N, C-alpha and C positions, 0 to 999 in steps of 0.2 A: 429319537425316532419320530419322524414326521408322518402324520396321517394324511391320506389324501382328502382334499376337500370335496364336498359332495357338489360343488358348483365351481366354474372357473371364475378366477379374479377378474374384474373388468380392466380392460386395456386402457391405459392412461399415458399421456405425454408426461415427461419428467416435471416434477414440483421441486422447486429448489429453494434453499435457504443458505445464504452466505454468512459466515461470521468469523471473528477472531477466535483463535484457540482459547481454551478456558483460562490460561494463566496469563493472557495478554491484556495489558491495560491500554485501551486504545488512545488514551491521551498521554501515555508515559513512554512512547517508543522512541528510544534514542538511536542515533547513528551507531552502527556497529554491534547492535543487538540482533537477535534472531526473531523473525516474525513468522507466525504459523496461521494460515487461513484455512477454514474448512468450508466445503461445499456439501451440504446435506441433500441427498436426493431420494425422492420417492418416486417410483415409476414401475409400470408393468406393460410390456415386458421390461427387463432390466436394461439400463443405459449401456449404449455400445462404447461411448466416449464422453469424457468430460474434458472441456477446453477451458483454459483460464484466459481472461482478457485484462489488460492494463490500458486504460484510456482508450478502450474500443479496439485495440489491436492485440492479436493472439500472442501469448507468451511462449517462449521456448525455454527448455532447460538450460540452454547455454547462455541465455541472456543475463547481463550483468548490469543493467541500467544504462544510464547516459554514457555513450562512448566518450564524451568530452569531459566527463568527471572522473579524475584520477583515482579517487577512493573507491568508486563503484567497480573498479576492476577486481577488487578483492571479495566482491559479493558472489554468492552462488544461489541460484533458483533450483529448487528440486520440486518436481510435480509427481505425485504418486496417487494413484486412485482418485480420491475426492479431496486431496489436500495439496496446498501450496505452501512451501517454506522458502523464506528468503533469508539466507545466512549472511550476517554482517550487513544488515540493510543499509542503504545510503539515501541521502536526500532525493536523488534521482528516481527512487522507487515510490516516492509519494504520489498520490493520485487515486482514481477510481478503479476498483478490481471487481470483476464480475466472473461468474463461471457460467459455462453453456454446456447443457447435456442433451444427448440425442438418443432416441430409441425408434422403434418402427412406428410409434405414434406421433412423432414430432420432434421439434427442437424447442427448448426453453432457454431463455437468458435470465439469469438472476438479477435482482435488484443490485445497484452498485454500493459497494462497501468502500468508504474513504479511509485511505491510509495516510496518517500524518506522521511525519518523521521529525523529531526535534534534533536540532543540530547537536552533535557530540560536544562541541566546545562552546557551550552557552556562557561565554566569558563577558564580563563587563569591564571596561577600562575607561579611565578619565584621562583627558589630557588638556592642557592649558594652551591657548593661543591668543594672539593679540589681534583684535579687530579695530580697524581705523574707521571712524564714522565721521562724515563730513557734515557740519552744521554751518550754514551761512558762511562758506569759505573758511571755516576754522576746523582744525582737526583735533579730535578728542580720542584718547586711547581707552579701550575697554577690554578687560580680560573676561574670556568666555570659557566656561568648562562644558565640554561635550562628553556625553555618555553614549557608548556604543554597545548595543545589545543585539547579539546575533540570534536569529531564529531558524 
């Protein structure tokens, strides 16, 4: 049971704090995993709406990332109340995320939260090739090993 306050609470524009969900390691997010972001809001009167931004553009629940990225089509973005969930995150989802909240006192944009997505197949491979180098009109053969690391 709530008791009425003897004085009205002051009206304030939304105060925001954006963060990853409690079980998300910000440096260990891999493609294909689920990512959870929270927008904590303090406001009086209560907020009318919370909008999510990716690289400064509003997100929509149907957004699946870069339309040119084949694997991004398997991703789903869910926005509920003050939460953002990206299921099966893709590299195209990396970047700056912000939340925006509105009430009768104004609009507030949160600080940016950077989402880094590690490549699902961080494979290393080595191959040999022959490189011909010319020294004073003479050719020498040199074997070069290259290592490819995907990020």
